[in-house]
N, C-alpha and C positions, 0 to 999 in steps of 0.2 A: 578563635575568631580572627579574621583577617582585617587588613586596613580598610577595605571597601565596606565591610559590614559595620565596622566601628564608626567610620565617617558617616555612613547612612543613618545609623542610630543617633548620632549626635545631631545631624541635620534635622531629623524628624522630631527631635526633642527641642528644636528651636535655636540650636547653636549655629552662629554664623562662622563659616569656615574660611580660612586663608591658607594659601599654600604657594610654594615655589613651582616653577614650570613643569618639571617632570612629574611630580606627584599630582599636580593640578590636572594635567592631561589624563593621567590614569583614572582619577576620580570622576572627571567629566565623562569619560567613556563608560563609566559605571552608572551614569545618569544622576550624579550627585553635584549639586550646585556649589561651586567653590570660587572664592575671590582670589585674584592674582596679587601676590605680595608686591610685585613690581609696579602694578597699577596703583596700589595703595601708597607705596613710598614715593612714587614718582621717579624712581631710578630703576633702569632695566638691569637684568642680570648681565654681568660682564666678566671679562677675563676667563672665558671658557667655563663659566659657572663658579669661579673662585669667590666671586662677590655676589651674594644674593640677599642675605638676611642681616648683614652687619650694618644696621641703620637705626638711628634714634627712634624712628616711628615704630620699629619692631621692639627694640629693647626697652624703650621708655614704657611701652604698654605692658611689658612683662615685669619690669622692676619697680613700677610705681607702687607706693604704699597707699592703699585705699583709705586708710585712716589718717593720712598726713595731708593737711590742707595744701601745703606748698607743692607736694607732688601732684595733687589733683589739679591745681591751678596751672602748673606747667603743662600738663596734658591738654587742658582746655586752650591755653595760649597757642600751642603748636599743633592743634587739631590731631592729637594722637589718641587712638583707641586703646582701651584696655584689653589685654588678653588674659583670659582666665584659665586656659589650658594650652599646654605646649606638648605636642607629640612628635618625637624625632627618632628616626633610625639613622645611625651614623654610617658613613662610608665603610665598606667592609675591609678595613686595613689588615686585620689579622689573616683573613682568608686570602687576601691579595699576596701578602709576603710569604704565605705558606706554599704558594704555587712554585713549582720547580722553574728555575731560570728567570724569575721576576726581575725586571730591571729596577734600578734605583729611581728613575724618573716615574715609572708606573707606581712604585710604592709611595713616593712623595705625593703624587696626585691623589692618592687615596687617603691622605691625612685630612680628616675633616676639621674644619675651623669653625664655620658658622653653627654647625650642629652642637658641638660641645659648649659653645658660648651661650646659645639659647638654653641648653639644658641646665647649665650652672646658674644662669640668671633666674630661671624658673624655680630651681631647687632652693636657691637662696631666699626667694620671695614666696616660699611655700605656704606662708600664712594666708596668702590670697590666691596662689596659682597652683594648679595641678600639673605635674610634669610626668609624662608617660614615655618610657624608654624601652618597653618590651611589649609585644603582642599579648603576652600572658597577663598583662595588666588591663587590657581593654575591657573585659567583661565587668570587673568590679567597678571601674570608673564609669562605664556606661550605665550600669544598673543604678548607681546613686544619682547620676544626672537625670535619668528618666523618672526616678521616683520623686526627687526633691528639687531638681533644677541646679544642684551644686554638689560638690563633694564635701566630705567631712574633713575637719582638720587632722584627725587621726590618720585618715587615708593619705592626705597630702604629705604628712610627715613621713609616712612609710614610703611613698613614692620618691620623696626627696632623698631619703637614705639610699634607696636603690640607685638613684640617679648619680649621686656622688661616688658610689662604689663603681658604677659603670664607667664614668669619665676617668676615674683613677686608674682602672684597669686598662682603659683605652690609651691613656698617656703612657702607662708602663709599657704597653706593647710597642708603641712608637719609640720610646727611649731604648728598649732592648734591641730593636732593629738597628739603631745607630750604634749602640754599644758593640754589637756583634760585627757590624761592618767596619767600624773604626778601630776597635780595641782588639779584634781578632780573638786569640785564645788566652789573652791575659785576664787575670782576675779583675773584675770591675771594681772601681772605687766604692760604688754603692750597689748593693745587691737587692734586687726586688724580685719576688716570686709570686705569680698569680696562682692561687689555689681555689678551687670551687668545691663547696661542700657537696658530697655525694650522698651521705647518709649519717644519721645520728645512731650510734651503736648502743647496744644494750647496756654496756658499761666498759670501763677501761681494763687495765691489767687485773684489777680487783673489783668486786661488786660495788665498793664504796666510791669508785672513781668514774666520773662521767667521761665520755669519749665520743668522737665523731671521726669520720674518714673524709679526706679531701683528695681531689685529683688535680693533676697538672693538665689543663686543657690541651696544651701544645705537645704533650708526650706522644711520640710516634710508636714506641715499642709497646708490646702487649704487657699489661700489668694488672695486678689484682685490684687496685683502686678503681680502675675503670672497667672491670670485668662485668659480665652479665651472669647473675645467679640464676640457675635453672631449677634448683630444688633445695629444699631443706629449711631449717631454722635460720633466723637472722644470724649474720656473721658477728663474731665478737672481735674485739681489739686484738686479742692473742691469736685468734684464727688468722686474721689478716697478716700479722707479723710472720707467722709460721708459713703461710702460703707464699708470701713474698720470698722467704728464704728458700722454699722448695723450688720456686720458679727460677731463682738465681742459680741453682745448681743445674737443673736439667737443660737450661738454655745454653750451658757451657759445652754441651756435647752435640756432635753431628749425628751420632747413632741414637737409636731409641733408648731413652733414659727415663728412670723413675727415681724420685727422691722421697724419703719418708722423714718428716720433721716432727720433733717433739721439743717443746720449749726452746724453739729457735735454733736448734742444732740437729744435724742429720743423725738419726739412729739407724738409718738404712738408706742405701743408694746402690743402683746397679745400672749397667749398660749391657745390652744384649741385642743381637740382630732381630730376635723375636720379642715383641713388646711384652707379651704375657710372661715370658721367662724373666724379663727384667723386673716385672712386678713381683714375681715369686721370690727372686733373689733379694730384692730390696726389702720386702717384708720379712725375709728370713735373717736379715742382718742382726736385728735385735728384736725378736718377736715380743718380748715382754714390754719393751718400751713402745713398740709399734701400736699397741692397743690404745685407741683413742687419739691416734696421730692424724696429721694432714699429709696429703700426697701431692706431688707435682709431676706432670707428664710433659714431654716435649713432642708427643704424637697424639693423634686422636685416640681416645680410649675405645678399644674394640671390645667385642663380646667376650673373647677369651680372657682378656685382662680384667674385665668386670667380674667374670666368674671367679677369678682368683680372689678378688677383694670381697666377694660375697660368700666366701667359704665359711663354714660354721666355726665359731670361736673368734673370728676377726671382727673388729669394730673400728671404723675410721670416722673422723669428724668431718673432714672436707677433702675434696679433690679439685685441683685446678688443672685444666688441660686446654689445648687449642680447640678441641671439640669433643663431642661424644657421639658415637654411632647410635642409631635409634635402638638397636638391640641392647647395647651397653647401658643406655639410659634406663631402659625397662628393668634390666637385671639389678642395677644399683638402687633403684627406687622402689622395686616391688619384691625382690627375692629375699634380702636379709631383713631381720626384724627392725633394724635401724634405718631402713631405706627411706622412710618418710621424713626423717630428720637430717640425713646426710646432705651437706652443702656441696652442690656441684657448680663449679664456676667455669663458664666458657670465656676463655681469655683471648681467643683468636690466634693468628699466626705469630710465631716467635722469630720470624725472619729479621725484623728490624732490630737493630742493636739497642740496648738500654742506654739511658742518658749517660753521657761521659762524666757528669758531675754528680756528687753525692753531698747533700746538705744535711747537717745534723745540728739540732738546736741545743744550746747551752743555756743556763740561767743567765739572762742578760745579754746573750749573743749567739753566735753560731759558728760552725766550722764548715768550710767548703773544701772538698778534695776531689781528685779524680777517682772514679769508681774502679775498683780492682777487678777489671774484666779482661785485661790484655793477656793473651797467651804468652807463656815463657818459651822462647825458642829453644828447642832441644840441642841446637848447635852450640849453645852456650853452656850446656851441662858438661860436667867433667867427672869421670870416675877417679876417685882419690885413694882407693884401696888397692892392695895387691890382687885381691880376688875380684874378678869382673862379674857383673850381673848377667844372668842367662838372658839371651836375646828374646827367648820365648816369653819373658816376663814384661817385655817393653810396654804392652798395652795396659797391663795392670799397674805398672810403675807410673805411667802417664795418668791413669785413672786416679790413683791415690794422690798424686800431686795436685790434680784439679779439684779433688774433693776437699783436701785439707784447708784450702783457702776459705771454705765456707763454714768451718768449725771455729767456735770461739776460742781465742787464745787463753792459755797455752794449748795448742792443738796437736793431737797425735791421731793418726788414722792407720788402721790395719786393714788391708784389702787383699783379696785373692780372686782370680778369675773375673776381674772388673766388677767386684762386689764388695761393699763395705761390710767388714766383719766386726769392727769395734772402733769406737772413737772415745778419746779422752779430751774433755773440753772444759775451758774456763777455770783451770786450776792455777794457783799461784806458783806452783812448782812443776817444771816439765816432767820430772821423774814421776810425779803423782799422776799426770795425764797418761804417761806410758803405762802405769800400773792399772789404771781404769780401762784403757784400751785392751790390754792383755786379758783382763778379767772378762770383758765383754766378748772377746773373740773365743775364749774357752779352748776346747780341743781343736777347733778349726784353725788355730793359729799357725800350725805347721806349714811351712813353705809359703807363708804370706809375705806381703811387702809392707814395710812401715814407712809412713810419711810424716814429716814434722814441719810445721809452718815457719819455724825459726830455728836457729842453730842450737845444738846441744851445748850448754855451758860446761858440762862435766861428763866424763865417760860413764857415770853411774847408770844412765838410761841404757847404754849398750850392754853393760853387765847384766841388767835386768832382763833384756830380751834374748840374750845369748843362748839361754837354755831352751828356747822355744823354736829353734830351727827356722828363724826368719831368713828369707831368701835374699832380701835386699833392703837397703835403707836409702831414702831420698830426703835431703834437707838442704837449706840454703848455704850452710857454711858461714864462716865469718867470725867465729868465736876466737878469742885469744888462746883457747884451749883446743882448737881444731886438731892440733898434732896429737894430743892425748886421746881424743875421740877416734881419730883415724887409727892410732896404735891399737886401741881396744878392738876395733873392727877387724884389723889385721890378725890380732890374737885369736879371735873367734872365727876367722875366715868368713866374715859377713861383708859382702860388697856394699859400697856406699857411693852415692852420687851427690855432688854439690851442684845446685842450680844457680847460685849467685844472686838469688832474689827471695826475700822473705814475704810472708803473707799473713801478717797479724790481722786479726778481726776482733775488734773490741765492741 
């Protein structure tokens, strides 16, 4: 329902309407009788519209308590009418500042003053006044007025709650604009974040935990919170966490890439010029763990890739991708037995970079840090061993180093031909992570590349991998035992690169 239909319904129900100039002109063109606020107050709009409704004859009629004799006597003495309903659409400040190249003057002129003042006044006095702040509220309000001539207290309380949320968000958007303009890239003294509930989930990490998903309205990058589900059962809390992890990996690569996630860690990932080959390689990384996994793509899912996923014996919970071809959609939803349930998420283009900042909540507080998305320049890498890595391995070394930052620490990755063979994740000991990665890689480990998210504190991990013909090791370096680790690599003639930057992920 639009404003004209809402106003017409109120007028036909016997409600006397008052409005400022622009809205009044619009409604009059729609054939609706409206009184001019300026004529009522006796003061014209002035200062290019900055001053319109800030007047006692407006706010007195909104704020007066109908059960307070003093308030009602004051209205009578000053010839002030009561207003039982206030409907306001604020200046579009957020839309204005989101425009490229918006000037500070234009932004400031779109800071609404009279609107929020009327909204807050009406919300405060909701015992007697209905405050309408969204077209979505028009039908319910109009229906009650048409039936009984007034709204219920329950509805007015609900409207007041929404009004205060809306003005709070509006003020936050204004304050964030000035924080960004004045504070630049510094951490703000007070951090406010606007989150809009997208959906209530079936449950949280476990069935006994309730959960919901919220989105940041201002987010410009593709993300799972704001994605469009095309098929399948409702998403769970864990599905969303895993899909977010998958998206974080594939958006790191310019070439076609696919990531397979299980319990928030990659159990498969691959890059290949042909997307369907990337899918095959990613699923082959750890086929056992890949059963019931979620996948992320950085390209439209095509028919050939869908055929790989629909192969007998495979089962996937969810797939997130920029888009799905018509044929791929049919294959994934109709061909495998699980097609009716698989969750397919359309996330749109991945061109926009993800947010620079990452917020994590603690009990009673939060942590804010830069997102670990910056590429490590290879010009800063250094080969620290006597044996040099084969240049033909460069792509896989780079791939392994980009993947390991997405694995929970302590993290070890084994890769070959730009394909993840095995990952050791979340262990308290780095040598334990190496053992897990080696076991996962199995016989394929020969001539693979090993990547570690942080330095090796002891040479024991090198001793462990030496028997498996590892072609190269890449790690940050920086341990006080670097010399011993380098000596072990030299002993086994394993080339090793130091990057100078670690990538813990907790």
